[in-house]
C-alpha positions as CSV (number, residue, x, y, z in Angstrom):
1,M,91.7,-165.3,4.6
2,Q,93.3,-167.9,2.2
3,K,92.4,-171.5,2.2
4,V,93.9,-173.3,4.7
5,F,95.0,-177.1,4.9
6,E,92.3,-179.2,5.6
7,K,93.3,-182.9,4.4
8,M,96.3,-184.9,3.6
9,P,97.2,-184.3,0.0
10,C,99.7,-187.3,0.1
11,S,98.9,-190.8,-0.9
12,L,97.8,-192.7,1.9
13,K,98.4,-196.0,0.4
14,N,101.1,-196.9,3.0
15,I,99.6,-197.9,6.3
16,V,101.8,-198.7,9.2
17,Y,100.6,-199.9,12.7
18,I,102.9,-199.1,15.7
19,S,101.8,-202.5,17.1
20,N,104.1,-204.2,14.9
21,F,107.1,-202.1,16.5
22,E,106.0,-202.9,20.3
23,K,109.5,-204.3,20.9
24,Y,111.1,-200.9,20.6
25,G,109.4,-199.8,23.9
26,K,109.1,-195.8,24.1
27,D,110.4,-195.7,20.6
28,T,107.7,-197.8,19.2
29,I,105.8,-194.7,17.5
30,Q,108.9,-193.2,16.4
31,T,110.0,-196.2,14.9
32,A,106.9,-196.7,13.0
33,I,107.0,-193.2,11.6
34,D,110.6,-193.7,10.5
35,V,109.7,-196.8,8.6
36,C,106.5,-195.0,7.1
37,S,108.6,-192.1,6.0
38,K,111.2,-194.4,4.2
39,M,108.4,-195.8,2.2
40,G,107.5,-192.3,1.1
41,G,105.0,-191.5,3.8
42,G,101.4,-192.5,4.6
43,T,99.5,-193.4,7.9
44,V,100.9,-194.4,11.0
45,I,98.0,-195.8,13.2
46,V,97.9,-195.8,17.0
47,P,95.4,-198.5,17.9
48,K,93.2,-198.7,21.1
49,G,95.2,-199.1,24.2
50,K,97.9,-197.5,26.5
51,W,101.1,-196.6,24.6
52,K,104.1,-195.1,26.5
53,T,106.4,-192.9,24.2
54,G,109.3,-190.6,24.3
55,A,109.5,-187.6,22.1
56,I,107.6,-187.9,18.7
57,H,109.2,-186.3,15.6
58,L,106.9,-186.2,12.7
59,K,108.4,-186.1,8.8
60,S,107.0,-185.0,5.9
61,N,103.8,-186.8,4.3
62,I,103.2,-188.5,7.7
63,H,99.5,-188.8,9.1
64,L,99.6,-189.7,12.6
65,H,96.1,-191.2,13.4
66,F,94.7,-192.5,16.7
67,E,92.1,-195.0,16.8
68,D,89.1,-194.6,19.3
69,G,90.5,-195.3,22.8
70,A,94.1,-194.8,21.9
71,V,96.1,-193.2,25.0
72,I,99.5,-191.9,24.3
73,I,101.5,-191.5,27.7
74,F,104.6,-189.3,27.3
75,S,107.9,-189.9,29.5
76,D,108.2,-187.8,32.4
77,K,111.9,-188.2,32.2
78,P,113.6,-184.9,30.6
79,S,116.3,-187.1,29.1
80,D,113.7,-188.6,26.8
81,Y,113.5,-185.3,25.2
82,L,117.1,-185.0,24.1
83,P,119.3,-184.1,22.0
84,V,118.2,-180.6,21.9
85,V,116.2,-179.4,18.9
86,F,115.8,-175.7,17.4
87,T,112.7,-174.0,18.9
88,R,111.2,-170.8,20.1
89,W,110.7,-170.6,23.9
90,E,108.4,-167.8,24.9
91,G,109.0,-165.9,21.7
92,M,113.0,-166.3,21.7
93,E,114.8,-168.7,19.4
94,C,117.2,-171.3,21.0
95,Y,118.0,-174.9,21.0
96,N,116.0,-176.6,24.1
97,Y,114.5,-179.9,25.0
98,S,112.4,-181.3,22.0
99,P,108.7,-180.7,22.5
100,L,106.9,-183.8,23.0
101,I,105.4,-184.1,19.4
102,Y,107.8,-182.0,17.2
103,A,108.5,-181.3,13.4
104,D,111.0,-179.3,11.9
105,S,110.7,-178.2,8.2
106,C,108.0,-180.7,7.2
107,E,105.4,-180.6,4.7
108,N,101.9,-182.3,4.7
109,I,101.6,-183.7,8.4
110,S,98.6,-184.4,10.3
111,V,97.8,-185.8,13.8
112,T,94.1,-186.8,14.0
113,G,91.8,-189.1,15.8
114,N,89.8,-189.7,19.0
115,G,92.8,-190.3,21.1
116,T,94.2,-188.8,24.2
117,L,97.9,-187.5,24.9
118,I,98.8,-187.4,28.3
119,G,101.8,-185.0,28.9
120,N,102.8,-185.8,32.4
121,G,103.1,-182.1,33.0
122,Q,103.1,-182.4,36.7
123,S,106.8,-183.5,36.5
124,W,107.8,-180.4,34.9
125,W,105.8,-177.7,36.4
126,H,108.0,-177.1,39.5
127,W,110.6,-175.9,36.9
128,K,108.9,-172.7,36.9
129,D,110.5,-171.9,40.1
130,L,113.9,-172.9,38.8
131,Q,113.9,-171.2,35.3
132,Q,114.6,-167.4,36.1
133,S,118.3,-167.3,35.6
134,A,118.0,-169.1,32.0
135,A,114.9,-167.2,31.0
136,E,116.9,-163.9,31.6
137,E,119.9,-165.2,29.8
138,L,117.7,-166.2,26.8
139,C,115.6,-163.2,27.0
140,Y,118.6,-160.8,26.9
141,A,120.6,-162.9,24.2
142,E,119.7,-160.8,21.2
143,F,120.2,-157.5,23.2
144,N,123.7,-159.2,24.1
145,G,124.8,-160.1,20.6
146,I,124.6,-163.9,21.3
147,P,123.2,-165.6,18.0
148,P,120.6,-168.4,18.2
149,E,123.0,-171.2,17.5
150,E,124.9,-170.3,20.8
151,R,121.7,-170.3,23.0
152,I,121.9,-174.0,24.0
153,F,119.9,-175.1,26.8
154,G,118.2,-178.5,27.6
155,T,119.5,-179.0,30.9
156,E,117.6,-179.4,34.2
157,T,119.5,-176.6,35.7
158,A,118.3,-174.1,33.1
159,A,114.7,-175.7,33.6
160,L,113.1,-174.4,30.3
161,R,110.1,-176.5,29.7
162,P,109.3,-177.6,26.4
163,S,106.0,-177.3,24.4
164,F,103.8,-180.2,23.9
165,I,103.2,-179.9,20.3
166,Q,105.2,-177.8,18.2
167,P,105.7,-178.0,14.2
168,I,108.1,-175.2,13.2
169,N,108.9,-174.0,9.6
170,C,106.2,-176.5,8.6
171,K,103.8,-176.2,5.6
172,N,100.3,-177.9,5.6
173,V,99.6,-178.8,9.1
174,L,96.4,-180.6,10.3
175,L,95.6,-181.2,14.0
176,E,92.2,-182.8,14.3
177,D,89.7,-184.5,16.9
178,F,92.4,-185.5,19.8
179,T,92.4,-184.5,23.4
180,V,95.4,-183.3,25.2
181,R,96.0,-183.3,29.0
182,D,98.8,-181.6,31.0
183,G,101.8,-180.7,29.0
184,P,104.9,-179.1,30.5
185,Q,104.4,-175.6,29.2
186,W,102.3,-174.2,26.1
187,T,100.1,-177.1,24.5
188,I,99.7,-176.5,20.9
189,H,102.5,-174.3,19.5
190,P,103.1,-173.9,15.7
191,V,105.9,-171.7,14.8
192,Y,106.9,-170.3,11.4
193,C,104.2,-172.4,9.9
194,D,101.9,-171.7,6.8
195,N,98.6,-173.3,6.3
196,V,97.5,-174.7,9.7
197,T,94.3,-176.1,10.7
198,V,93.4,-177.2,14.4
199,R,89.9,-178.7,14.4
200,G,87.8,-180.3,17.1
201,V,90.8,-180.6,19.5
202,T,90.2,-180.6,23.3
203,V,92.9,-179.1,25.6
204,S,92.8,-179.7,29.3
205,T,96.0,-178.5,31.4
206,H,96.4,-176.9,34.6
207,G,100.1,-176.0,35.3
208,H,102.0,-172.9,35.1
209,N,102.1,-171.4,31.5
210,T,100.1,-174.2,30.1
211,D,98.5,-172.0,27.3
212,G,96.2,-173.9,25.2
213,L,97.1,-172.9,21.7
214,N,100.0,-170.2,20.6
215,P,100.1,-169.6,16.8
216,D,103.5,-168.1,16.6
217,S,104.6,-166.0,13.7
218,C,102.4,-168.1,11.5
219,R,100.3,-167.3,8.4
220,N,96.9,-168.8,7.2
221,V,95.7,-170.5,10.4
222,L,92.3,-171.7,11.1
223,I,91.2,-172.8,14.4
224,E,87.5,-174.2,14.8
225,N,85.3,-176.2,17.1
226,C,87.8,-176.6,19.7
227,A,87.7,-176.7,23.8
228,F,89.9,-175.3,26.1
229,E,90.4,-175.5,29.7
230,T,93.9,-174.1,30.7
231,G,96.1,-172.9,33.6
232,D,97.1,-170.0,31.3
233,D,95.8,-168.2,28.1
234,C,93.3,-170.5,26.2
235,I,94.4,-169.0,22.8
236,A,97.1,-166.4,22.6
237,I,98.7,-165.2,19.1
238,N,102.3,-164.4,19.2
239,S,105.0,-163.4,17.0
240,G,108.4,-163.0,19.0
241,M,109.7,-161.3,22.2
242,N,111.4,-157.9,22.3
243,E,114.6,-157.7,20.3
244,D,114.8,-161.3,19.1
245,G,111.2,-160.9,17.9
246,R,112.2,-158.0,15.9
247,R,115.2,-159.6,14.4
248,V,113.1,-162.5,13.0
249,N,110.5,-160.0,11.8
250,K,107.7,-162.5,11.1
251,P,104.3,-161.5,11.9
252,C,101.3,-163.8,12.7
253,E,98.8,-163.2,10.0
254,N,95.6,-164.3,8.3
255,I,94.2,-166.2,11.4
256,E,90.5,-167.2,12.1
257,I,89.2,-168.6,15.3
258,R,85.6,-169.7,15.3
259,N,83.1,-171.8,17.1
260,C,85.4,-172.5,20.2
261,T,84.7,-172.8,24.0
262,M,87.2,-171.5,26.6
263,T,87.1,-171.8,30.5
264,G,89.5,-171.6,33.3
265,G,92.9,-169.9,33.2
266,H,93.8,-166.4,32.4
267,G,92.6,-164.7,29.0
268,A,90.1,-166.6,26.7
269,V,91.1,-165.2,23.2
270,V,94.3,-163.2,23.5
271,I,96.8,-161.4,21.4
272,G,100.0,-160.7,22.9
273,S,102.2,-159.9,24.8
274,A,105.2,-161.4,22.6
275,I,104.0,-159.4,19.5
276,S,107.3,-158.0,18.4
277,G,107.0,-159.5,14.8
278,G,103.6,-158.1,14.5
279,V,100.0,-159.4,14.3
280,K,97.7,-158.7,11.6
281,N,94.4,-159.7,9.8
282,V,93.0,-161.9,12.7
283,F,89.1,-162.9,12.9
284,F,87.7,-164.2,16.4
285,H,84.0,-164.9,15.9
286,D,81.1,-167.2,17.5
287,C,83.2,-168.2,20.5
288,K,81.7,-168.8,24.1
289,I,83.7,-167.9,27.1
290,S,83.2,-168.5,31.0
291,G,85.2,-168.7,34.0
292,T,88.4,-167.0,32.8
293,M,90.3,-164.2,34.2
294,Q,89.6,-162.0,30.9
295,G,87.5,-162.6,28.1
296,I,88.9,-160.7,25.0
297,R,92.4,-159.6,25.7
298,L,95.0,-157.7,24.0
299,K,98.0,-156.9,25.9
300,S,101.5,-155.5,25.3
301,M,103.9,-153.5,27.4
302,R,106.8,-150.9,26.7
303,G,109.7,-152.6,25.1
304,R,107.8,-155.1,22.9
305,G,107.5,-153.3,20.0
306,G,105.7,-154.5,17.0
307,Y,102.0,-154.1,16.2
308,V,98.5,-155.3,16.1
309,D,96.5,-154.4,13.1
310,K,93.2,-155.4,11.5
311,V,91.7,-157.5,14.1
312,K,88.0,-158.3,14.6
313,F,86.1,-159.8,17.3
314,E,82.5,-160.6,16.6
315,N,79.5,-162.6,18.1
316,M,81.3,-163.7,21.4
317,E,79.4,-164.4,24.6
318,I,81.7,-164.0,27.7
319,N,80.4,-164.7,31.2
320,D,81.6,-164.9,34.7
321,V,85.0,-163.7,34.3
322,T,86.8,-162.6,37.3
323,E,88.3,-159.4,35.7
324,Q,87.7,-157.7,32.4
325,A,85.3,-159.0,29.7
326,V,87.1,-156.9,27.1
327,Q,90.6,-155.5,27.8
328,I,93.1,-153.8,25.5
329,N,96.1,-152.9,27.8
330,M,99.6,-151.5,27.2
331,F,100.5,-151.9,30.6
332,Y,100.7,-155.8,30.9
333,E,102.8,-156.5,34.2
334,F,103.5,-160.3,34.3
335,S,106.2,-160.8,31.9
336,T,108.6,-163.6,32.6
337,V,111.4,-161.0,32.1
338,M,111.3,-157.4,31.8
339,P,112.6,-155.7,28.5
340,K,115.7,-153.6,28.5
341,T,114.0,-150.8,26.3
342,D,111.1,-148.8,26.2
343,V,110.2,-149.4,22.5
344,P,106.2,-149.2,22.2
345,S,103.8,-151.5,20.2
346,D,101.3,-149.9,17.8
347,F,97.7,-151.1,18.2
348,R,95.3,-150.0,15.5
349,N,92.1,-150.7,13.5
350,I,90.5,-153.3,16.2
351,E,86.9,-153.9,15.9
352,I,84.7,-155.4,18.6
353,R,81.2,-156.3,17.8
354,N,78.2,-158.1,19.0
355,I,79.5,-159.1,22.5
356,R,77.2,-160.0,25.3
357,G,77.8,-161.4,28.8
358,Q,77.5,-160.8,32.4
359,G,79.4,-161.6,35.6
360,A,82.6,-159.4,35.1
361,K,84.5,-157.3,37.4
362,T,85.0,-154.7,34.6
363,G,83.1,-154.6,31.4
364,I,85.5,-152.9,29.2
365,Q,89.3,-151.5,29.8
366,I,91.3,-150.0,27.3
367,K,94.6,-148.5,28.3
368,G,97.1,-147.1,25.8
369,L,100.3,-145.5,26.7
370,P,100.4,-141.7,27.5
371,E,103.2,-141.3,24.9
372,H,101.9,-143.9,22.2
373,K,98.2,-143.8,22.1
374,L,95.9,-146.5,20.7
375,K,94.4,-145.7,17.3
376,N,91.1,-146.7,15.5
377,I,89.1,-148.7,18.0
378,T,85.6,-149.6,17.2
379,L,83.1,-150.8,19.8
380,E,79.6,-151.7,18.6
381,N,76.6,-153.7,19.8
382,I,78.0,-154.6,23.3
383,D,75.8,-155.8,26.0
384,L,77.5,-156.5,29.4
385,A,77.0,-156.6,33.0
386,A,79.8,-155.8,35.4
387,E,80.9,-154.4,38.8
388,N,82.6,-151.5,36.7
389,S,81.5,-150.5,33.3
390,F,83.9,-148.8,31.4
391,I,87.7,-147.6,31.9
392,C,89.4,-145.9,28.9
393,S,92.6,-143.7,28.7
394,D,95.0,-142.7,26.0
395,V,93.0,-143.6,22.7
396,E,92.8,-141.8,19.7
397,N,89.8,-142.3,17.3
398,I,87.5,-144.5,19.3
399,K,84.1,-145.2,17.8
400,M,81.2,-146.4,20.0
401,N,77.7,-147.6,18.8
402,N,75.0,-149.2,20.9
403,I,77.1,-149.9,23.9
404,T,75.1,-151.0,27.2
405,I,76.9,-152.0,30.3
406,R,75.0,-152.3,33.4
407,E,77.1,-151.6,36.5
408,I,77.7,-150.8,40.1
409,K,80.1,-147.9,39.3
410,S,81.6,-146.2,36.2
411,L,85.1,-144.5,35.6
412,F,86.0,-143.0,32.3
413,V,89.5,-141.2,32.3
414,D,90.3,-138.7,29.4
């Protein structure tokens, strides 16, 4: 993995305190950022206290820093996240409400410090029950020949919730040390970014589809020393959905995740199911998982296409998951919208080593497609306790060494 961005390379001689712009109300933070940007960049400081804000749009060479005790409370009014911006919603390009913190085509940006970001997600979560019509329109847009510039949403009728933090088309991004609570949908969602570091961040969010961290068609990403308690997947690596993901054709690659803890929600460390642009060169290691539905999870379905290649999981502890400790599944069944085609995904060169834990319903489940088998799976030094030990079907070239699963019953399907 290449060296990733770890500190602001730009000059920090310009320091701007948002307290000098309080008269701008919910635009206080944004005004300070705009002023600092006109000075050539620098540090925008959010002091201790409670600060209400609408959408925050970062700019190149801006370091947004929270002092200890800073609490940023984001507006619960959808109109405060207009006009629409270019974004990717569940793997499909469109124009929608601005993410709460957003950056488009920026370089050298960072958000750091021991502050707390409160997203007021409760005011958005009921949109899950209202979004289906717009979600289907967007999901089938590429199939129906509708270009991204004509996919304009950003209405309460469409009800497509924005991400919390989304840099898109950015280079050199640092997110460090803050706490994020209850955003509208996906929490930290870098898209088409190069050189991203997420370090020491805590995510606590409990609504529908509130994933913790979703690198999306990014390259050179380091995620370390973070803690996740989520309403959906904790960390999920993606690269676009179905036809639109294959059109963009940008893989998520060169990703390292280490020394993180995950609890609650669905999968803990996940790849998919939106992998239509491909995922390669990923290394998860030295993480602790408890109380999720799945521990290690790779998921796809007919229609996604794309691939997963050269992925390693090592030195993971997985306890008290309600379903599978380890799952590789080509029959993912919970897609917001079902694909129009049967294009399969390629899963190959997956290594899972030094895994331990207890309390799962199933130790290991691996399910390829009968017409498109999984290839080159390695399982080594795995010690688990589960009700069911091993379920496996439609795999070519699986290597197993030193596998112990203490179980109630076992099923192996050729």
